[in-house]
BATIZA-931639 format. One record per residue: residue in one letter; x, y, z of N, C-alpha, C, O in turn. Coordinates in pm, whole numbers, padded with zeros to 5 digits, always signed. Atoms other than C-alpha are relative to their C-alpha. Layout:
REM residues N
aXYZXYZXYZXYZ;...
REM end
This chain:
REM residues 327
x+00084-00120+00000+00000+00000+00000+00087+00124+00000+00183+00131+00077;x-00078-00123+00008+00134+00345-00094-00085+00115+00049-00207+00105+00058;x+00070-00119-00046+00045+00688+00033+00031+00116-00092+00133+00117-00161;x-00019-00115+00088+00006+01018-00147+00119+00083+00042+00188+00139-00043;x-00109-00085-00047+00259+01195+00071+00136-00064-00022+00229+00002-00069;x-00130+00066+00013+00537+00937+00069+00026-00057-00135+00141-00068-00177;x-00010+00064+00130+00467+00778-00269+00099-00117+00008+00186-00131-00077;x-00087+00114-00020+00639+00464-00137-00084-00121+00038-00195-00109+00088;x+00063+00124-00040+00549+00102-00086+00045-00037+00140+00164-00026+00171;x-00040+00045-00132+00541-00024+00271+00084-00126-00011+00077-00199-00109;x-00087+00117+00002+00793-00291+00363-00075-00128+00031-00022-00237+00012;x+00074+00121-00034+00520-00527+00477-00038-00075-00128-00079-00013-00226;x+00035+00079+00119+00462-00815+00231-00150+00001-00024-00229+00014+00070;x+00142+00009+00034+00133-00838+00048-00058-00129+00056+00007-00233+00047;x+00061+00123-00049-00106-01087+00210-00036-00091-00114-00063-00045-00225;x+00036+00098+00102-00177-01405+00019-00146+00018-00036-00233+00014+00051;x+00135-00035+00041-00486-01331-00188-00098-00112+00027-00212-00086+00065;x+00091+00112-00020-00634-01680-00159-00035-00016+00147-00149-00048+00181;x+00027+00011-00142-00597-01685+00219-00092+00112+00048-00166+00095+00144;x+00081-00114-00039-00764-01348+00238-00140-00004-00058-00223+00082-00028;x+00127+00007+00070-01058-01461+00026-00118-00014+00095-00226+00039+00070;x+00110+00021-00092-01264-01567+00323-00049+00131+00059-00168+00148+00086;x+00038-00129-00056-01257-01213+00458-00071+00087-00102-00145+00179-00064;x+00059-00082+00105-01367-01071+00125-00121-00065-00065-00175-00010-00161;x+00112+00068+00062-01642-01318+00047+00045-00079-00120+00139-00159-00110;x-00030+00077+00121-01632-01454-00309+00097+00072-00092+00122+00022-00202;x-00088-00076+00087-01393-01192-00449+00139+00017+00061+00155+00023+00183;x-00140-00010-00041-01015-01158-00436+00065+00117-00072+00049+00129-00193;x-00068-00112+00066-00809-00841-00504+00131-00043-00064+00237-00026-00004;x-00120+00041+00072-00565-00981-00758+00086+00123-00030+00033+00229-00062;x-00092-00108+00038-00258-00765-00817+00030-00010-00149+00005-00113-00211;x-00036+00000+00142-00138-00667-01164+00104-00107-00030+00102-00168-00136;x-00104+00101+00021+00162-00896-01121-00060-00140-00012-00014-00221-00092;x+00066+00130+00008-00068-01194-01061-00073-00016-00133-00073-00124-00192;x+00071+00007+00129-00275-01110-01370+00099-00025-00114+00068-00096-00210;x-00099+00010+00107+00042-01085-01580+00050-00143-00021+00100-00175-00129;x-00049+00137+00013+00129-01450-01513-00073-00076-00111-00015-00166-00172;x+00078+00070+00104-00146-01561-01753-00025+00089-00122-00020+00041-00235;x+00042-00089+00109-00241-01257-01961+00121+00074-00057+00135+00195-00040;x-00126-00058+00048+00093-01199-02132-00024+00103-00112+00038+00209-00112;x+00024-00092+00112-00044-01035-02450-00064+00129+00047-00028+00238+00001;x+00065-00120-00052-00270-00797-02259+00099+00084+00079+00099+00207+00071;x-00102-00072-00077+00017-00708-02027+00093+00078-00092+00131+00191-00060;x-00089-00068+00095+00234-00620-02326-00066+00125-00055-00001+00229-00069;x+00073-00117+00049-00034-00386-02462-00012+00107+00107+00003+00226+00080;x+00025-00093-00109-00099-00228-02124+00127+00070+00049+00122+00186+00089;x-00122-00048-00065+00262-00179-02011+00048+00135-00054+00105+00214+00021;x-00046-00126+00059+00333+00108-02252-00113+00101-00017-00095+00205-00081;x+00116-00087+00017-00012+00268-02229+00003+00118+00096+00073+00114+00197;x+00013-00112-00094-00097+00604-02070-00056-00043+00135-00021+00014+00238;x+00053+00049-00127-00293+00409-01807+00112-00054+00088+00122-00017+00205;x-00106+00061-00079+00008+00207-01695+00097+00104+00054+00151+00088+00163;x-00098-00102-00037+00224+00520-01679-00065+00129+00048-00003+00235+00045;x+00073-00121-00040-00038+00761-01549+00065+00071+00117+00057+00193+00127;x-00066-00062-00115+00157+00819-01229+00146+00036-00029+00193+00142+00010;x-00143-00020+00024+00515+00788-01350+00030+00095-00115+00145+00138-00132;x-00021-00088+00114+00466+01004-01658+00072+00129+00043+00024+00197+00134;x-00078-00118-00043+00729+01285-01634-00079+00130-00007-00062+00218+00079;x+00078-00124+00013+00486+01552-01754-00098+00012+00116-00115+00120+00174;x+00090-00004-00116+00232+01456-01489+00076+00033+00126+00031+00116+00205;x-00077-00024-00122+00499+01449-01219+00043+00146+00010+00038+00205+00117;x-00042-00140+00000+00625+01793-01322-00115+00093+00036-00101+00181+00120;x+00114-00088-00025+00281+01952-01326-00057-00024+00139-00095+00071+00208;x+00054+00033-00133+00164+01770-01012+00085+00063+00108+00033+00121+00204;x-00092-00061-00097+00473+01884-00821-00014+00152-00002-00012+00216+00103;x+00013-00145+00011+00433+02238-00954-00127+00053+00063-00132+00169+00104;x+00127-00040-00061+00076+02247-00821-00004-00031+00149-00106-00008+00215;x-00004+00033-00142+00186+02131-00476-00048-00139+00033-00084-00166+00148;x+00040+00139-00018+00097+01761-00524-00139-00013+00063-00154-00078+00167;x+00136+00014-00056-00280+01795-00468-00045-00146-00005-00033-00210-00109;x+00035+00142-00006-00410+01453-00357-00114-00040-00094-00121-00155-00135;x+00114+00036+00085-00727+01471-00571+00045-00049-00138-00029-00122-00204;x-00049+00048+00129-00513+01413-00882+00022-00151+00000+00013-00215-00104;x-00031+00142-00008-00432+01064-00755-00124-00088-00020-00110-00208-00039;x+00121+00079+00027-00795+00955-00799+00003-00059-00140-00055-00165-00164;x-00006+00047+00138-00718+00918-01171+00140-00044-00041+00158-00097-00151;x-00137+00036+00036-00343+00859-01164+00054-00116+00083+00169-00155+00068;x-00035+00120-00075-00338+00568-00918-00122-00092+00002-00229-00057-00047;x+00108+00097-00010-00550+00260-00850-00053-00006+00142+00024-00020+00237;x+00069+00011-00129-00803+00255-00564+00052+00101+00102+00081+00066+00216;x-00047-00105-00091-00694+00585-00413-00106+00029+00106-00224+00043+00076;x+00088-00032-00113-00843+00653-00068+00031+00141+00048+00134+00162+00113;x-00031-00139-00037-00866+01030-00014+00007+00022+00151+00074+00115+00196;x-00001-00018-00145-00925+00986+00360+00137-00035+00059+00186+00034+00148;x-00129+00044-00054-00598+00800+00422+00117+00041-00088+00232+00040-00044;x-00107-00032+00093-00402+00909+00114+00069-00122-00055+00174-00110-00118;x-00061+00125+00045-00329+00544+00035-00060-00045-00133-00172-00009-00166;x+00047+00059+00125-00361+00362-00297+00067-00135-00019+00170-00164+00041;x-00048+00137+00019-00307+00006-00421+00115-00008-00098+00204-00092-00082;x-00106+00008+00101-00085+00076-00721+00015+00134-00070-00082+00209-00084;x-00022-00118+00082+00072+00359-00916-00053-00026-00140-00038-00137-00193;x+00058+00019+00132-00100+00413-01249-00134-00071+00009-00184-00100+00118;x+00129+00067+00009-00421+00248-01365+00025-00147-00030+00058-00184-00143;x-00029+00143+00014-00382-00126-01309-00128-00077-00029-00234-00018-00047;x+00113+00086+00037-00611-00421-01381-00121+00024+00090-00234+00034+00042;x+00109-00012-00096-00816-00376-01064-00084+00125-00022-00202+00126+00010;x+00072-00126+00019-00911-00019-01160-00119-00016-00094-00221+00050-00077;x+00107+00018+00099-01124-00140-01452-00073-00134+00013-00182-00151-00042;x+00062+00132-00014-01200-00500-01354-00050-00028+00140-00123-00125+00162;x+00043+00024-00137-01255-00469-00980+00067-00124+00057+00169-00171+00007;x-00053+00121-00063-01195-00764-00755-00053-00124-00072-00170-00130-00109;x+00030+00117+00081-01191-01102-00926-00056-00111+00087-00017-00127+00203;x+00056+00115-00073-01396-01404-00822+00110-00096+00038+00205-00117-00038;x-00109+00083-00051-01188-01644-00614+00020-00127-00081+00127-00187-00075;x-00017+00119+00084-01253-01934-00856+00037+00036-00144+00021-00046-00235;x-00055-00037+00131-01112-01738-01151+00124-00085-00026+00202-00105+00066;x+00057-00048+00128-01023-01826-01428-00129-00065-00046-00184-00023-00148;x+00126+00059+00048-01329-02049-01451-00114+00100+00007-00203+00099-00079;x+00102-00105-00011-01544-01758-01335+00045+00123-00080+00163+00158-00077;x-00040-00116+00082-01550-01454-01568+00042+00118+00086+00001+00132+00201;x-00048-00120-00069-01377-01131-01472-00097+00114-00028-00135+00135-00143;x+00091-00113+00024-01605-00829-01423+00069+00110-00080+00191+00123-00077;x-00051-00113+00076-01563-00528-01651-00078+00123+00042-00200+00131+00023;x+00064-00123-00046-01635-00185-01506+00005+00111-00103-00065+00211-00091;x-00037-00111+00088-01508+00018-01798-00098+00022-00115-00065-00004-00230;x+00084-00051+00107-01813+00140-01989+00034+00146-00023+00122+00201+00043;x-00037-00137+00039-01811+00486-02144-00011+00097+00116+00078+00181+00135;x+00018-00091-00113-01945+00666-01837+00108-00023+00105+00155+00072+00168;x-00105+00030-00097-01692+00488-01616+00133+00058-00048+00208+00116+00031;x-00121-00062+00054-01408+00594-01846-00004+00151+00020+00097+00213+00051;x+00015-00144-00010-01546+00947-01834+00015+00055+00140+00025+00176+00158;x-00021-00049-00136-01509+00963-01456+00138+00060+00016+00160+00146+00101;x-00133-00062+00003-01143+01040-01526+00021+00082-00128+00078+00191-00123;x-00017-00068+00129-01150+01137-01894-00118+00095-00020-00197+00080-00114;x+00118-00087-00002-01396+01417-01824-00012+00086-00125-00122+00105-00177;x+00004-00084+00120-01299+01638-02119-00045-00082-00120-00128-00038-00200;x+00037+00088+00112-01325+01348-02364-00148-00035+00006-00216-00035-00097;x+00141+00035-00014-01664+01246-02225-00089+00118-00038-00191+00100-00105;x+00079-00118+00034-01794+01602-02254-00003+00022-00151-00108+00056-00206;x-00004-00014+00145-01680+01620-02617-00086-00108-00067-00161-00080-00160;x+00071+00115+00060-01824+01275-02695-00151+00018+00009-00223-00020-00083;x+00145-00018-00018-02168+01369-02558-00061+00091-00107-00182+00088-00127;x+00052-00091+00102-02199+01631-02835+00004-00061-00140-00022+00009-00238;x-00018+00063+00131-02145+01381-03118-00110-00100-00033-00188-00141+00052;x+00089+00107+00043-02346+01137-03322+00041-00133+00058-00043-00223+00071;x-00043+00124-00066-02137+00864-03162-00078-00022+00128-00124-00134+00155;x+00074+00012-00125-02306+00935-02829-00147-00033-00027-00207-00116+00042;x+00140+00024+00034-02649+00943-02992-00025-00146-00034-00129-00202+00002;x+00014+00139+00041-02593+00597-03136+00073-00097+00093+00093-00214+00060;x-00065+00082-00102-02414+00469-02824+00127-00069-00052+00154-00185-00020;x-00131+00048+00043-02079+00425-02999+00101+00049+00104+00147+00163+00098;x-00080-00040-00114-01865+00427-02685+00149-00018-00021+00195-00047-00132;x-00147+00002+00005-01495+00424-02604+00054-00129-00060+00139-00126-00149;x-00055+00129+00041-01436+00053-02657-00038-00039-00142+00014-00138-00194;x+00032+00025+00140-01596+00064-03002+00112+00045-00093+00123-00003-00206;x-00109-00053+00081-01292+00255-03127+00138-00025+00059+00238-00023-00013;x-00129+00009-00068-01018+00199-02868+00019-00138+00064-00075-00197+00116;x-00040+00116-00079-00836-00104-02731+00011+00048+00145+00093+00136+00174;x-00002-00052-00136-00902-00059-02358+00131-00021+00073+00158+00046+00173;x-00125+00027-00069-00562-00200-02264+00115+00087-00051+00195+00137+00027;x-00105-00086+00055-00334-00009-02501-00048+00144-00016+00033+00236-00027;x+00065-00129+00024-00579+00283-02542+00021+00052-00143-00012+00167-00173;x-00022-00037+00139-00484+00289-02910-00123-00037-00083-00204-00118-00039;x+00111+00038+00088-00733+00272-03202+00003-00150-00031+00110-00212-00033;x+00008+00144+00028-00855-00078-03285+00063-00034-00135+00105-00148-00156;x-00063+00020+00130-00721-00035-03641+00137+00069+00001+00152+00176+00060;x-00132-00062+00011-00356+00036-03714-00011+00134-00071+00049+00233-00029;x+00027-00123+00074-00472+00296-03967-00130+00059+00053-00237+00001+00034;x+00119-00061-00059-00712+00531-03790-00107+00031-00103-00226+00025-00073;x+00099-00028+00105-00877+00622-04121-00083-00123-00033-00202-00112-00060;x+00074+00123+00026-00970+00259-04176-00105-00023+00108-00211-00079+00081;x+00097+00011-00108-01142+00267-03838-00123+00084-00030-00236+00040-00008;x+00112-00087+00035-01356+00560-03953-00079-00056-00119-00202-00061-00117;x+00064+00051+00121-01424+00411-04295-00081-00126+00029-00179-00153-00040;x+00070+00123-00034-01536+00087-04131-00149+00025+00026-00232-00062+00001;x+00140-00034-00026-01858+00266-04030-00054+00106-00098-00172+00105-00132;x+00046-00117+00075-01872+00579-04247+00025-00010-00151+00020+00091-00220;x-00038+00014+00142-01782+00439-04590-00108+00053-00093-00076+00113-00196;x+00109-00040+00089-02126+00511-04739-00013+00152-00014-00075+00200-00109;x+00014-00146+00004-02096+00884-04664+00131+00069-00037+00143+00191-00021;x-00133-00057+00024-01734+00935-04773+00036+00007-00148+00154+00023-00182;x-00028+00003+00143-01769+00926-05151+00078+00121-00050+00180+00105-00118;x-00066-00122+00047-01671+01289-05215+00139+00014+00059+00232+00057-00009;x-00131-00013-00063-01386+01281-04965+00101-00094-00065+00215-00054-00089;x-00093+00099+00057-01232+00966-05115+00046+00039-00139+00143-00017-00190;x-00040-00048+00133-01215+01147-05450+00057+00142+00004+00088+00199-00100;x-00041-00139-00013-01103+01484-05315+00149+00019+00018+00224-00077+00030;x-00141-00036-00008-00772+01665-05288+00060-00037+00135+00179-00069+00143;x-00053+00035-00132-00740+01597-04913+00049-00144+00002+00159-00173+00049;x-00040+00141+00002-00734+01222-04964+00121-00020-00091+00210-00099-00059;x-00114+00013+00092-00496+01258-05259+00130+00048+00062+00238+00000+00026;x-00118-00053-00068-00256+01453-05036+00032-00075+00129+00122-00035+00204;x-00029+00079-00119-00269+01190-04762-00053+00059+00129-00005+00023+00237;x+00060-00060-00119-00479+01399-04522-00121-00084+00039-00219-00091-00035;x+00102+00095-00041-00694+01155-04326-00110+00062+00085-00111+00182+00113;x+00116-00045-00078-01012+01176-04121+00042+00071+00128-00004+00181+00155;x-00034-00056-00131-00848+01238-03784+00086+00125-00012+00093+00203+00083;x-00082-00121+00016-00615+01505-03928-00085+00126+00008-00036+00233+00046;x+00090-00116-00007-00918+01735-03948-00104-00016+00112-00128+00077+00189;x+00111+00019-00094-01195+01582-03734+00047-00021+00143-00032-00005+00236;x-00052+00018-00136-00971+01507-03434+00118+00093+00026+00200+00068+00114;x-00109-00095-00017-00736+01804-03469-00011+00071+00135-00118+00120+00171;x-00005-00068-00129-00633+01948-03133+00093+00119-00011+00212+00103-00040;x-00081-00121-00004-00510+02307-03117+00027+00032+00146-00065+00069+00219;x-00030-00019-00143-00329+02346-02783-00038+00140+00047-00014+00238-00024;x+00031-00132-00055-00457+02627-02562+00127+00081+00023+00233+00025+00054;x-00113-00089-00023-00227+02927-02531-00048+00117+00086-00126+00200+00038;x-00104+00083-00062-00126+02969-02257-00053-00135+00044-00174-00154+00059;x+00038+00134-00043-00125+02605-02149-00051+00003+00144+00008+00072+00228;x+00051+00002-00138-00335+02533-01837+00096-00070+00094+00169-00161+00052;x-00092+00059-00096-00145+02444-01521-00025-00149+00020+00069-00226+00040;x+00030+00141-00025-00328+02113-01481+00023-00088-00123+00013-00210-00113;x-00030+00078+00120-00245+02008-01839-00120-00061-00067-00104-00136-00164;x+00121+00059+00059-00607+01918-01919-00039+00083-00122-00072+00202-00109;x+00024-00070+00125-00668+02010-02283-00106-00075-00081-00138-00189-00049;x+00091+00073+00089-00919+01925-02558+00067-00125-00057+00188-00128-00077;x-00055+00127+00048-00877+01571-02689-00041-00035-00142+00002-00137-00195;x+00036+00026+00139-01038+01594-03034-00112-00099-00018-00127-00155-00127;x+00108+00098+00012-01339+01372-02962-00135+00064-00030-00238-00004-00025;x+00124-00063+00046-01600+01631-03068-00018-00022-00150-00131-00019-00200;x+00000+00033+00143-01507+01553-03433-00064+00109-00087-00117+00080-00194;x+00061-00110+00076-01627+01896-03549+00107+00073-00080+00225+00075-00044;x-00088-00083+00083-01476+02113-03822-00036+00146+00024-00152+00185+00009;x+00021-00142-00027-01435+02481-03733+00094+00080-00090+00181+00022-00154;x-00097-00080+00076-01261+02774-03906+00143-00022+00045+00236-00017-00036;x-00136+00024-00050-00962+02702-03680+00059-00126-00063+00181-00133-00082;x-00048+00123+00062-00938+02355-03835+00061+00030-00136+00170-00018-00169;x-00048-00033+00135-00900+02496-04186+00122+00091+00006+00217+00075-00070;x-00109-00096-00011-00675+02781-04077+00130-00069+00039+00238-00024+00001;x-00121+00070-00044-00432+02532-03918+00086-00044-00117+00208-00052-00104;x-00077+00038+00119-00331+02420-04267+00011+00112-00102+00115+00128-00166;x+00009-00095+00111-00435+02705-04495+00037+00143+00040-00006+00238-00026;x-00041-00133-00043-00280+02997-04307+00073+00075-00111+00049+00194-00133;x-00080-00066+00104-00038+03068-04592-00087+00055-00112-00051+00154-00176;x+00089-00044+00108-00328+03103-04837-00075+00127+00036-00129+00194-00051;x+00076-00118-00043-00483+03381-04630+00084+00127-00003+00028+00237+00006;x-00089-00117+00004-00178+03613-04649-00026+00092+00118-00029+00215+00102;x+00034-00082-00116-00256+03728-04297+00123+00043+00079+00113+00131+00164;x-00122-00045-00066+00104+03757-04178+00041-00079+00121+00151-00058+00172;x-00043+00082-00112+00102+03502-03895-00078-00131-00002-00180-00143-00070;x+00060+00132-00004+00014+03140-03816-00047-00030+00142-00008+00038+00238;x+00038+00045-00134-00155+02963-03528+00122-00059+00069+00205-00121+00003;x-00118+00052-00071+00100+02871-03256+00016-00149-00019-00076-00226+00009;x-00028+00141+00017+00260+02539-03339-00044-00059-00131-00023-00177-00155;x+00052+00053+00126+00101+02508-03684+00050+00080-00119-00022+00096-00218;x-00054-00080+00109+00327+02720-03903+00017-00081-00127+00013-00025-00237;x-00016+00086+00116+00379+02421-04134-00122-00088-00025-00113-00184-00100;x+00121+00075+00026+00021+02289-04123-00031-00099+00110+00052-00127+00196;x+00049+00084-00108-00181+02051-03910+00077-00130+00013+00102-00176+00125;x-00065+00131-00009+00001+01729-04000+00137+00011+00066+00186-00088+00121;x-00129-00018-00065+00329+01876-03872-00012+00068+00135+00088+00093+00202;x+00020-00063-00129+00173+02036-03568+00004-00101+00112+00020-00221+00086;x-00017+00089-00114+00180+01891-03218-00126-00072+00042-00130-00126+00153;x+00125+00060-00043-00177+01756-03219+00016-00145+00040-00045-00189+00138;x-00014+00141-00028-00066+01395-03225+00076-00026+00128+00077-00139+00178;x-00079+00018-00119+00155+01455-02922-00074+00045+00126-00018+00041+00235;x+00073-00053-00113-00117+01596-02698-00091-00108+00056-00169-00166-00019;x+00085+00097-00064-00284+01362-02450-00088+00071+00100-00088+00194+00107;x+00088-00062-00098-00539+01418-02172+00078+00079+00105+00028+00179+00156;x-00075-00066-00105-00263+01520-01931+00123+00072-00052+00195+00133+00026;x-00128-00048+00051+00014+01636-02166-00018+00106-00106-00104+00094-00194;x-00007-00100+00106+00083+01946-02369+00145+00008-00043+00233+00035+00038;x-00135-00006+00054+00388+01937-02592+00009+00121-00090-00063+00131-00189;x-00013-00121+00080+00497+02269-02728+00074-00030-00128+00174-00102-00127;x-00064+00021+00129+00586+02272-03096+00129+00080-00005+00135+00191+00048;x-00125-00074+00011+00946+02371-03176-00017+00123-00087-00096+00121-00181;x+00014-00121+00082+00988+02722-03315+00051-00023-00140+00147-00096-00162;x-00039+00011+00140+01012+02752-03690+00095+00113-00033+00052+00227-00052;x-00100-00104+00019+01337+02938-03749-00005+00061-00139+00035+00176-00159;x+00000-00049+00137+01283+02970-04123-00130+00070-00038-00141+00128-00146;x+00128-00060+00032+00927+03094-04103+00012+00151-00007+00076+00213+00077;x-00002-00144+00017+00879+03445-04228-00121+00066+00063-00137+00188+00056;x+00119-00056-00061+00554+03485-04041+00034+00059+00136+00134+00024+00198;x-00020-00065-00129+00522+03699-03733-00121-00030+00086-00234-00006+00045;x+00108+00037-00090+00317+03578-03437-00018+00109+00105+00071+00127+00188;x+00019-00103-00101+00170+03861-03232-00021-00061+00137-00113-00141+00155;x+00005+00062-00131+00228+03773-02868-00119+00047+00082-00154-00017+00181;x+00108-00056-00080-00062+03986-02746-00137-00047-00046-00238+00003+00004;x+00128+00051+00048-00333+03794-02933-00017-00145+00043+00076-00225+00035;x+00031+00138-00032-00501+03478-02811-00027-00077-00129-00050-00014-00233;x+00031+00076+00122-00557+03189-03059-00135+00036-00059-00150+00041-00181;x+00132-00036+00053-00925+03286-03083+00005+00132-00075-00057+00148-00180;x-00013-00130+00067-00832+03645-03168+00077-00012-00130+00046+00056-00228;x-00075+00022+00123-00579+03522-03422-00089-00060-00109-00080-00023-00225;x+00092+00062+00096-00845+03306-03587-00094+00106-00057-00119+00109-00178;x+00089-00106+00047-01082+03605-03603+00073+00094-00096+00017+00140-00195;x-00078-00087+00088-00805+03814-03754+00023-00063-00136+00018+00004-00239;x-00020+00070+00127-00738+03549-04016-00128-00004-00083-00125+00012-00205;x+00127+00000+00072-01106+03525-04103-00026+00138-00060-00072+00150-00174;x+00019-00135+00051-01121+03904-04136+00092+00028-00118+00055+00095-00214;x-00094-00019+00111-00811+03895-04355-00051-00068-00126-00037-00015-00236;x+00055+00071+00116-00976+03636-04580-00115+00080-00062-00123+00093-00184;x+00111-00079+00052-01291+03849-04609+00051+00124-00071+00001+00161-00178;x-00058-00119+00063-01081+04158-04685+00064-00034-00133+00054+00042-00230;x-00063+00042+00125-00888+03967-04946-00104-00024-00109-00083+00011-00225;x+00106+00024+00098-01212+03860-05115-00055+00133-00054-00080+00147-00173;x+00049-00131+00043-01335+04221-05120+00099+00065-00096+00061+00125-00196;x-00104-00057+00085-01002+04330-05268-00004-00062-00139+00008+00008-00240;x+00006+00068+00130-01030+04068-05541-00121+00047-00080-00112+00067-00201;x+00119-00049+00070-01384+04182-05623+00024+00141-00054-00014+00172-00167;x-00028-00138+00043-01269+04546-05639+00095+00001-00119+00076+00076-00215;x-00093+00009+00112-00976+04452-05863-00070-00049-00125-00042-00002-00235;x+00075+00050+00115-01211+04257-06086-00087+00107-00062-00100+00116-00184;x+00084-00108+00052-01444+04556-06113+00082+00100-00080+00039+00147-00185;x-00086-00094+00073-01155+04783-06215+00041-00058-00135+00038+00011-00236;x-00039+00064+00126-01036+04533-06475-00116+00001-00098-00098+00023-00217;x+00117+00000+00086-01392+04509-06606-00026+00137-00061-00059+00148-00179;x+00020-00136+00051-01424+04888-06636+00104+00035-00106+00070+00095-00208;x-00105-00031+00098-01090+04916-06816-00026-00072-00131-00018-00012-00238;x+00027+00076+00122-01174+04638-07059-00123+00053-00072-00124+00066-00194;x+00121-00052+00061-01523+04775-07114+00023+00135-00067-00023+00158-00179;x-00029-00130+00058-01397+05129-07170+00086-00011-00125+00063+00060-00223;x-00087+00019+00116-01124+05010-07409-00079-00053-00118-00062-00008-00231;x+00083+00056+00108-01373+04806-07606-00091+00106-00060-00106+00114-00182;x+00090-00105+00050-01615+05099-07631+00077+00101-00084+00028+00146-00188;x-00080-00097+00078-01337+05333-07748+00037-00056-00136+00030+00015-00236;x-00037+00063+00127-01223+05086-08015-00119-00004-00094-00106+00025-00213;x+00120+00008+00084-01579+05037-08140-00036+00139-00052-00065+00155-00171;x+00033-00136+00044-01647+05412-08148+00099+00051-00103+00059+00115-00200;x-00102-00043+00095-01320+05478-08327-00022-00064-00136-00007+00001-00240;x+00030+00070+00127-01407+05215-08590-00121+00060-00070-00122+00073-00192;x+00121-00059+00060-01750+05371-08642+00033+00134-00064-00012+00162-00175;x-00036-00130+00056-01601+05719-08692+00084-00016-00126+00066+00059-00223;x-00083+00023+00119-01344+05583-08937-00086-00042-00118-00064+00002-00231;x+00088+00046+00109-01614+05411-09136-00084+00116-00053-00105+00125-00174;x+00080-00114+00045-01826+05729-09146+00084+00094-00087+00033+00145-00187;x-00087-00085+00080-01530+05930-09277+00025-00060-00138+00027+00012-00238;x-00021+00067+00129-01464+05671-09549-00123+00016-00089-00110+00040-00209;x+00121-00014+00078-01827+05688-09657-00015+00143-00051-00057+00165-00165;x+00010-00140+00044-01818+06070-09668+00098+00028-00114+00064+00097-00210;x-00100-00018+00105-01499+06064-09876-00049-00063-00132-00032-00006-00239;x+00051+00068+00120-01658+05815-10118-00112+00081-00065-00122+00086-00187;x+00110-00080+00052-01965+06039-10153+00056+00124-00073+00004+00162-00178;x-00058-00117+00060-01747+06343-10232+00066-00035-00136+00056+00043-00230;x-00062+00041+00124-01555+06155-10501-00104-00028-00107-00081+00003-00224;x+00106+00031+00097-01876+06040-10670-00069+00130-00045-00114+00139-00159;x+00065-00125+00036-02017+06395-10663+00088+00083-00090+00050+00193-00130;
REM end
């Protein structure tokens, strides 16, 4: 057993789970090490996941320490955290966190599964809030429909194939469009995460599970086409090179500065203000193009009228000269 203040394991050995079964009724609190003896493949998937490293993650440790190590953070970064005593069963999210205590006659008895979408959302609050606004929520397409619960990665190696698996009938135009031809996939736009600026102290940021397209989504790639003079922070080279893929529920990774970029980022504008400025620049550019087109039209129209009038006068003079010669 560990505590929030010491973050250490006591020297006392763990009690034998089978001997302790009588005190717990029909359930036994198996440790992750005991589960690993049989579930080797699942252990391999879990070991490198954000769940397994939720406590040891350097970014979490840095931010947690910077905030004064508030104990409430351990409710989601440890297993079975007890806020009254400050104790927890394991660092990170282990098997017991999602499966509970296992029946004492396991493996013949099935293991319970606690991890439905609402249960996941008890820690992944931002993701759950985003998900509730989507068609996925309406049709009860929950976390485990798209994610491996042990690795937390998409069920398909290619995330686009995961989307196409359900949405193929509505993707005809996209599959023939320039985005697909350029290798820009579904999640590059629908799950794009633009990091908040400044970054929040707790590191909790949007996760891209609303799947909506906003002007900021387009601007992240098409900034250069707007001729506005600056780019969104971290997206000077477009969304695919931005830090969206490196942002997790607890982590914000700042994009490296672009030394060769000729754009200037105004430090006194928030991302929302920058987006509004870019939209205004686009509207201004369209007005300018219309004005230029009107001028070109007037010049061409005036030139054409002058040429026609000049031809008419020349023809009239020729006719008058012909009449004088005949007379």
